[in-house]
mmCIF file of the N, C-alpha and C atoms, coordinates in Angstrom:
data_MODEL
# 
_entry.id   MODEL 
# 
loop_
_atom_site.group_PDB 
_atom_site.id 
_atom_site.type_symbol 
_atom_site.label_atom_id 
_atom_site.label_alt_id 
_atom_site.label_comp_id 
_atom_site.label_asym_id 
_atom_site.label_entity_id 
_atom_site.label_seq_id 
_atom_site.pdbx_PDB_ins_code 
_atom_site.Cartn_x 
_atom_site.Cartn_y 
_atom_site.Cartn_z 
_atom_site.occupancy 
_atom_site.B_iso_or_equiv 
_atom_site.pdbx_formal_charge 
_atom_site.auth_seq_id 
_atom_site.auth_comp_id 
_atom_site.auth_asym_id 
_atom_site.auth_atom_id 
_atom_site.pdbx_PDB_model_num 
ATOM 1   N N  . UNK A 1 1  ? -166.659 -73.521  87.414 1.00 0.00 ? 1  UNK A N  1 
ATOM 2   C CA . UNK A 1 1  ? -168.008 -73.099  87.119 1.00 0.00 ? 1  UNK A CA 1 
ATOM 3   C C  . UNK A 1 1  ? -168.749 -74.138  86.283 1.00 0.00 ? 1  UNK A C  1 
ATOM 4   N N  . UNK A 1 2  ? -168.084 -74.836  85.394 1.00 0.00 ? 2  UNK A N  1 
ATOM 5   C CA . UNK A 1 2  ? -168.756 -75.829  84.548 1.00 0.00 ? 2  UNK A CA 1 
ATOM 6   C C  . UNK A 1 2  ? -169.049 -77.087  85.353 1.00 0.00 ? 2  UNK A C  1 
ATOM 7   N N  . UNK A 1 3  ? -170.327 -77.258  85.674 1.00 0.00 ? 3  UNK A N  1 
ATOM 8   C CA . UNK A 1 3  ? -170.749 -78.421  86.449 1.00 0.00 ? 3  UNK A CA 1 
ATOM 9   C C  . UNK A 1 3  ? -171.679 -79.326  85.652 1.00 0.00 ? 3  UNK A C  1 
ATOM 10  N N  . UNK A 1 4  ? -171.908 -79.004  84.396 1.00 0.00 ? 4  UNK A N  1 
ATOM 11  C CA . UNK A 1 4  ? -172.791 -79.814  83.566 1.00 0.00 ? 4  UNK A CA 1 
ATOM 12  C C  . UNK A 1 4  ? -174.264 -79.593  83.853 1.00 0.00 ? 4  UNK A C  1 
ATOM 13  N N  . UNK A 1 5  ? -174.619 -78.475  84.476 1.00 0.00 ? 5  UNK A N  1 
ATOM 14  C CA . UNK A 1 5  ? -176.013 -78.176  84.801 1.00 0.00 ? 5  UNK A CA 1 
ATOM 15  C C  . UNK A 1 5  ? -176.653 -77.332  83.710 1.00 0.00 ? 5  UNK A C  1 
ATOM 16  N N  . UNK A 1 6  ? -177.963 -77.491  83.543 1.00 0.00 ? 6  UNK A N  1 
ATOM 17  C CA . UNK A 1 6  ? -178.694 -76.658  82.598 1.00 0.00 ? 6  UNK A CA 1 
ATOM 18  C C  . UNK A 1 6  ? -178.855 -75.262  83.173 1.00 0.00 ? 6  UNK A C  1 
ATOM 19  N N  . UNK A 1 7  ? -178.750 -74.277  82.308 1.00 0.00 ? 7  UNK A N  1 
ATOM 20  C CA . UNK A 1 7  ? -178.886 -72.886  82.718 1.00 0.00 ? 7  UNK A CA 1 
ATOM 21  C C  . UNK A 1 7  ? -179.948 -72.230  81.849 1.00 0.00 ? 7  UNK A C  1 
ATOM 22  N N  . UNK A 1 8  ? -180.911 -71.577  82.473 1.00 0.00 ? 8  UNK A N  1 
ATOM 23  C CA . UNK A 1 8  ? -181.944 -70.866  81.731 1.00 0.00 ? 8  UNK A CA 1 
ATOM 24  C C  . UNK A 1 8  ? -181.336 -69.554  81.229 1.00 0.00 ? 8  UNK A C  1 
ATOM 25  N N  . UNK A 1 9  ? -181.361 -69.358  79.911 1.00 0.00 ? 9  UNK A N  1 
ATOM 26  C CA . UNK A 1 9  ? -180.708 -68.176  79.341 1.00 0.00 ? 9  UNK A CA 1 
ATOM 27  C C  . UNK A 1 9  ? -181.687 -67.083  78.910 1.00 0.00 ? 9  UNK A C  1 
ATOM 28  N N  . UNK A 1 10 ? -182.936 -67.420  78.648 1.00 0.00 ? 10 UNK A N  1 
ATOM 29  C CA . UNK A 1 10 ? -183.934 -66.428  78.244 1.00 0.00 ? 10 UNK A CA 1 
ATOM 30  C C  . UNK A 1 10 ? -185.216 -66.630  79.055 1.00 0.00 ? 10 UNK A C  1 
ATOM 31  N N  . UNK A 1 11 ? -185.177 -66.349  80.362 1.00 0.00 ? 11 UNK A N  1 
ATOM 32  C CA . UNK A 1 11 ? -186.351 -66.624  81.195 1.00 0.00 ? 11 UNK A CA 1 
ATOM 33  C C  . UNK A 1 11 ? -187.581 -65.803  80.819 1.00 0.00 ? 11 UNK A C  1 
ATOM 34  N N  . UNK A 1 12 ? -187.388 -64.683  80.132 1.00 0.00 ? 12 UNK A N  1 
ATOM 35  C CA . UNK A 1 12 ? -188.529 -63.856  79.737 1.00 0.00 ? 12 UNK A CA 1 
ATOM 36  C C  . UNK A 1 12 ? -189.284 -64.457  78.547 1.00 0.00 ? 12 UNK A C  1 
ATOM 37  N N  . UNK A 1 13 ? -188.723 -65.446  77.877 1.00 0.00 ? 13 UNK A N  1 
ATOM 38  C CA . UNK A 1 13 ? -189.364 -66.098  76.730 1.00 0.00 ? 13 UNK A CA 1 
ATOM 39  C C  . UNK A 1 13 ? -189.766 -67.515  77.125 1.00 0.00 ? 13 UNK A C  1 
ATOM 40  N N  . UNK A 1 14 ? -191.028 -67.670  77.452 1.00 0.00 ? 14 UNK A N  1 
ATOM 41  C CA . UNK A 1 14 ? -191.531 -68.972  77.883 1.00 0.00 ? 14 UNK A CA 1 
ATOM 42  C C  . UNK A 1 14 ? -192.300 -69.613  76.733 1.00 0.00 ? 14 UNK A C  1 
ATOM 43  N N  . UNK A 1 15 ? -191.982 -70.851  76.439 1.00 0.00 ? 15 UNK A N  1 
ATOM 44  C CA . UNK A 1 15 ? -192.655 -71.566  75.351 1.00 0.00 ? 15 UNK A CA 1 
ATOM 45  C C  . UNK A 1 15 ? -194.082 -71.922  75.750 1.00 0.00 ? 15 UNK A C  1 
ATOM 46  N N  . UNK A 1 16 ? -194.976 -71.915  74.778 1.00 0.00 ? 16 UNK A N  1 
ATOM 47  C CA . UNK A 1 16 ? -196.354 -72.328  75.000 1.00 0.00 ? 16 UNK A CA 1 
ATOM 48  C C  . UNK A 1 16 ? -196.384 -73.842  75.232 1.00 0.00 ? 16 UNK A C  1 
ATOM 49  N N  . UNK A 1 17 ? -197.283 -74.305  76.100 1.00 0.00 ? 17 UNK A N  1 
ATOM 50  C CA . UNK A 1 17 ? -197.414 -75.753  76.285 1.00 0.00 ? 17 UNK A CA 1 
ATOM 51  C C  . UNK A 1 17 ? -197.863 -76.416  74.987 1.00 0.00 ? 17 UNK A C  1 
ATOM 52  N N  . UNK A 1 18 ? -197.445 -77.643  74.786 1.00 0.00 ? 18 UNK A N  1 
ATOM 53  C CA . UNK A 1 18 ? -197.874 -78.377  73.602 1.00 0.00 ? 18 UNK A CA 1 
ATOM 54  C C  . UNK A 1 18 ? -198.029 -79.848  73.950 1.00 0.00 ? 18 UNK A C  1 
ATOM 55  N N  . UNK A 1 19 ? -198.926 -80.529  73.251 1.00 0.00 ? 19 UNK A N  1 
ATOM 56  C CA . UNK A 1 19 ? -199.146 -81.950  73.541 1.00 0.00 ? 19 UNK A CA 1 
ATOM 57  C C  . UNK A 1 19 ? -197.935 -82.783  73.135 1.00 0.00 ? 19 UNK A C  1 
ATOM 58  N N  . UNK A 1 20 ? -197.759 -83.868  73.841 1.00 0.00 ? 20 UNK A N  1 
ATOM 59  C CA . UNK A 1 20 ? -196.665 -84.800  73.541 1.00 0.00 ? 20 UNK A CA 1 
ATOM 60  C C  . UNK A 1 20 ? -197.288 -86.172  73.335 1.00 0.00 ? 20 UNK A C  1 
ATOM 61  N N  . UNK A 1 21 ? -196.883 -86.826  72.280 1.00 0.00 ? 21 UNK A N  1 
ATOM 62  C CA . UNK A 1 21 ? -197.354 -88.173  71.997 1.00 0.00 ? 21 UNK A CA 1 
ATOM 63  C C  . UNK A 1 21 ? -196.153 -89.091  71.916 1.00 0.00 ? 21 UNK A C  1 
ATOM 64  N N  . UNK A 1 22 ? -196.244 -90.210  72.582 1.00 0.00 ? 22 UNK A N  1 
ATOM 65  C CA . UNK A 1 22 ? -195.169 -91.191  72.578 1.00 0.00 ? 22 UNK A CA 1 
ATOM 66  C C  . UNK A 1 22 ? -195.567 -92.329  71.642 1.00 0.00 ? 22 UNK A C  1 
ATOM 67  N N  . UNK A 1 23 ? -194.814 -92.561  70.615 1.00 0.00 ? 23 UNK A N  1 
ATOM 68  C CA . UNK A 1 23 ? -195.057 -93.668  69.682 1.00 0.00 ? 23 UNK A CA 1 
ATOM 69  C C  . UNK A 1 23 ? -193.926 -94.670  69.803 1.00 0.00 ? 23 UNK A C  1 
ATOM 70  N N  . UNK A 1 24 ? -194.273 -95.931  69.852 1.00 0.00 ? 24 UNK A N  1 
ATOM 71  C CA . UNK A 1 24 ? -193.252 -96.960  69.934 1.00 0.00 ? 24 UNK A CA 1 
ATOM 72  C C  . UNK A 1 24 ? -193.794 -98.233  69.301 1.00 0.00 ? 24 UNK A C  1 
ATOM 73  N N  . UNK A 1 25 ? -192.894 -99.096  68.903 1.00 0.00 ? 25 UNK A N  1 
ATOM 74  C CA . UNK A 1 25 ? -193.294 -100.351 68.265 1.00 0.00 ? 25 UNK A CA 1 
ATOM 75  C C  . UNK A 1 25 ? -194.037 -101.224 69.273 1.00 0.00 ? 25 UNK A C  1 
ATOM 76  N N  . UNK A 1 26 ? -195.124 -101.798 68.834 1.00 0.00 ? 26 UNK A N  1 
ATOM 77  C CA . UNK A 1 26 ? -195.892 -102.684 69.719 1.00 0.00 ? 26 UNK A CA 1 
ATOM 78  C C  . UNK A 1 26 ? -195.126 -103.997 69.863 1.00 0.00 ? 26 UNK A C  1 
ATOM 79  N N  . UNK A 1 27 ? -194.629 -104.209 71.039 1.00 0.00 ? 27 UNK A N  1 
ATOM 80  C CA . UNK A 1 27 ? -193.897 -105.443 71.326 1.00 0.00 ? 27 UNK A CA 1 
ATOM 81  C C  . UNK A 1 27 ? -194.330 -105.950 72.691 1.00 0.00 ? 27 UNK A C  1 
ATOM 82  N N  . UNK A 1 28 ? -194.216 -107.213 72.836 1.00 0.00 ? 28 UNK A N  1 
ATOM 83  C CA . UNK A 1 28 ? -194.556 -107.795 74.133 1.00 0.00 ? 28 UNK A CA 1 
ATOM 84  C C  . UNK A 1 28 ? -193.549 -107.356 75.189 1.00 0.00 ? 28 UNK A C  1 
ATOM 85  N N  . UNK A 1 29 ? -192.273 -107.325 74.813 1.00 0.00 ? 29 UNK A N  1 
ATOM 86  C CA . UNK A 1 29 ? -191.221 -106.953 75.763 1.00 0.00 ? 29 UNK A CA 1 
ATOM 87  C C  . UNK A 1 29 ? -190.463 -105.748 75.214 1.00 0.00 ? 29 UNK A C  1 
ATOM 88  N N  . UNK A 1 30 ? -190.764 -104.575 75.742 1.00 0.00 ? 30 UNK A N  1 
ATOM 89  C CA . UNK A 1 30 ? -190.055 -103.367 75.332 1.00 0.00 ? 30 UNK A CA 1 
ATOM 90  C C  . UNK A 1 30 ? -188.682 -103.338 75.993 1.00 0.00 ? 30 UNK A C  1 
ATOM 91  N N  . UNK A 1 31 ? -187.675 -102.797 75.301 1.00 0.00 ? 31 UNK A N  1 
ATOM 92  C CA . UNK A 1 31 ? -186.365 -102.647 75.927 1.00 0.00 ? 31 UNK A CA 1 
ATOM 93  C C  . UNK A 1 31 ? -186.474 -101.809 77.206 1.00 0.00 ? 31 UNK A C  1 
ATOM 94  N N  . UNK A 1 32 ? -185.636 -102.117 78.181 1.00 0.00 ? 32 UNK A N  1 
ATOM 95  C CA . UNK A 1 32 ? -185.683 -101.395 79.448 1.00 0.00 ? 32 UNK A CA 1 
ATOM 96  C C  . UNK A 1 32 ? -185.450 -99.910  79.268 1.00 0.00 ? 32 UNK A C  1 
ATOM 97  N N  . UNK A 1 33 ? -184.611 -99.525  78.317 1.00 0.00 ? 33 UNK A N  1 
ATOM 98  C CA . UNK A 1 33 ? -184.358 -98.090  78.124 1.00 0.00 ? 33 UNK A CA 1 
ATOM 99  C C  . UNK A 1 33 ? -185.613 -97.374  77.634 1.00 0.00 ? 33 UNK A C  1 
ATOM 100 N N  . UNK A 1 34 ? -186.437 -98.056  76.835 1.00 0.00 ? 34 UNK A N  1 
ATOM 101 C CA . UNK A 1 34 ? -187.698 -97.463  76.378 1.00 0.00 ? 34 UNK A CA 1 
ATOM 102 C C  . UNK A 1 34 ? -188.662 -97.361  77.555 1.00 0.00 ? 34 UNK A C  1 
ATOM 103 N N  . UNK A 1 35 ? -188.748 -98.398  78.352 1.00 0.00 ? 35 UNK A N  1 
ATOM 104 C CA . UNK A 1 35 ? -189.609 -98.378  79.532 1.00 0.00 ? 35 UNK A CA 1 
ATOM 105 C C  . UNK A 1 35 ? -189.172 -97.276  80.504 1.00 0.00 ? 35 UNK A C  1 
ATOM 106 N N  . UNK A 1 36 ? -187.868 -97.134  80.694 1.00 0.00 ? 36 UNK A N  1 
ATOM 107 C CA . UNK A 1 36 ? -187.352 -96.104  81.605 1.00 0.00 ? 36 UNK A CA 1 
ATOM 108 C C  . UNK A 1 36 ? -187.670 -94.712  81.077 1.00 0.00 ? 36 UNK A C  1 
ATOM 109 N N  . UNK A 1 37 ? -187.521 -94.496  79.783 1.00 0.00 ? 37 UNK A N  1 
ATOM 110 C CA . UNK A 1 37 ? -187.826 -93.193  79.200 1.00 0.00 ? 37 UNK A CA 1 
ATOM 111 C C  . UNK A 1 37 ? -189.314 -92.878  79.340 1.00 0.00 ? 37 UNK A C  1 
ATOM 112 N N  . UNK A 1 38 ? -190.169 -93.858  79.077 1.00 0.00 ? 38 UNK A N  1 
ATOM 113 C CA . UNK A 1 38 ? -191.605 -93.660  79.195 1.00 0.00 ? 38 UNK A CA 1 
ATOM 114 C C  . UNK A 1 38 ? -191.983 -93.314  80.641 1.00 0.00 ? 38 UNK A C  1 
ATOM 115 N N  . UNK A 1 39 ? -191.387 -93.993  81.596 1.00 0.00 ? 39 UNK A N  1 
ATOM 116 C CA . UNK A 1 39 ? -191.667 -93.718  83.006 1.00 0.00 ? 39 UNK A CA 1 
ATOM 117 C C  . UNK A 1 39 ? -191.187 -92.319  83.380 1.00 0.00 ? 39 UNK A C  1 
ATOM 118 N N  . UNK A 1 40 ? -189.991 -91.951  82.913 1.00 0.00 ? 40 UNK A N  1 
ATOM 119 C CA . UNK A 1 40 ? -189.453 -90.617  83.206 1.00 0.00 ? 40 UNK A CA 1 
ATOM 120 C C  . UNK A 1 40 ? -190.345 -89.534  82.607 1.00 0.00 ? 40 UNK A C  1 
ATOM 121 N N  . UNK A 1 41 ? -190.754 -89.709  81.360 1.00 0.00 ? 41 UNK A N  1 
ATOM 122 C CA . UNK A 1 41 ? -191.586 -88.711  80.700 1.00 0.00 ? 41 UNK A CA 1 
ATOM 123 C C  . UNK A 1 41 ? -192.942 -88.574  81.397 1.00 0.00 ? 41 UNK A C  1 
ATOM 124 N N  . UNK A 1 42 ? -193.517 -89.694  81.804 1.00 0.00 ? 42 UNK A N  1 
ATOM 125 C CA . UNK A 1 42 ? -194.787 -89.665  82.518 1.00 0.00 ? 42 UNK A CA 1 
ATOM 126 C C  . UNK A 1 42 ? -194.659 -88.883  83.820 1.00 0.00 ? 42 UNK A C  1 
ATOM 127 N N  . UNK A 1 43 ? -193.609 -89.133  84.578 1.00 0.00 ? 43 UNK A N  1 
ATOM 128 C CA . UNK A 1 43 ? -193.405 -88.422  85.843 1.00 0.00 ? 43 UNK A CA 1 
ATOM 129 C C  . UNK A 1 43 ? -193.106 -86.945  85.610 1.00 0.00 ? 43 UNK A C  1 
ATOM 130 N N  . UNK A 1 44 ? -192.356 -86.647  84.568 1.00 0.00 ? 44 UNK A N  1 
ATOM 131 C CA . UNK A 1 44 ? -192.010 -85.257  84.267 1.00 0.00 ? 44 UNK A CA 1 
ATOM 132 C C  . UNK A 1 44 ? -193.252 -84.472  83.865 1.00 0.00 ? 44 UNK A C  1 
ATOM 133 N N  . UNK A 1 45 ? -194.162 -85.092  83.124 1.00 0.00 ? 45 UNK A N  1 
ATOM 134 C CA . UNK A 1 45 ? -195.355 -84.394  82.622 1.00 0.00 ? 45 UNK A CA 1 
ATOM 135 C C  . UNK A 1 45 ? -196.504 -84.410  83.612 1.00 0.00 ? 45 UNK A C  1 
ATOM 136 N N  . UNK A 1 46 ? -196.424 -85.203  84.658 1.00 0.00 ? 46 UNK A N  1 
ATOM 137 C CA . UNK A 1 46 ? -197.526 -85.339  85.605 1.00 0.00 ? 46 UNK A CA 1 
ATOM 138 C C  . UNK A 1 46 ? -198.023 -84.010  86.178 1.00 0.00 ? 46 UNK A C  1 
ATOM 139 N N  . UNK A 1 47 ? -197.165 -83.036  86.500 1.00 0.00 ? 47 UNK A N  1 
ATOM 140 C CA . UNK A 1 47 ? -197.671 -81.763  87.045 1.00 0.00 ? 47 UNK A CA 1 
ATOM 141 C C  . UNK A 1 47 ? -198.437 -80.928  86.020 1.00 0.00 ? 47 UNK A C  1 
ATOM 142 N N  . UNK A 1 48 ? -198.436 -81.311  84.751 1.00 0.00 ? 48 UNK A N  1 
ATOM 143 C CA . UNK A 1 48 ? -199.065 -80.525  83.691 1.00 0.00 ? 48 UNK A CA 1 
ATOM 144 C C  . UNK A 1 48 ? -200.149 -81.334  82.981 1.00 0.00 ? 48 UNK A C  1 
ATOM 145 N N  . UNK A 1 49 ? -201.216 -81.720  83.659 1.00 0.00 ? 49 UNK A N  1 
ATOM 146 C CA . UNK A 1 49 ? -202.212 -82.603  83.032 1.00 0.00 ? 49 UNK A CA 1 
ATOM 147 C C  . UNK A 1 49 ? -202.978 -81.963  81.887 1.00 0.00 ? 49 UNK A C  1 
ATOM 148 N N  . UNK A 1 50 ? -203.134 -80.639  81.880 1.00 0.00 ? 50 UNK A N  1 
ATOM 149 C CA . UNK A 1 50 ? -203.919 -79.988  80.839 1.00 0.00 ? 50 UNK A CA 1 
ATOM 150 C C  . UNK A 1 50 ? -203.068 -79.412  79.720 1.00 0.00 ? 50 UNK A C  1 
ATOM 151 N N  . UNK A 1 51 ? -201.770 -79.575  79.821 1.00 0.00 ? 51 UNK A N  1 
ATOM 152 C CA . UNK A 1 51 ? -200.889 -78.975  78.808 1.00 0.00 ? 51 UNK A CA 1 
ATOM 153 C C  . UNK A 1 51 ? -200.910 -79.770  77.529 1.00 0.00 ? 51 UNK A C  1 
# 
């Protein structure tokens, strides 16, 4: 049964949307892991433009 998947445990309690701000050090060359996280977060939040 343990497959490492997320399981919703309280579906009747939905969190209110909240703004997210990404802060990072201004650098000419950001580490790839930071760039990858920023790209992932942008794609994840894309369906919620007004949240």
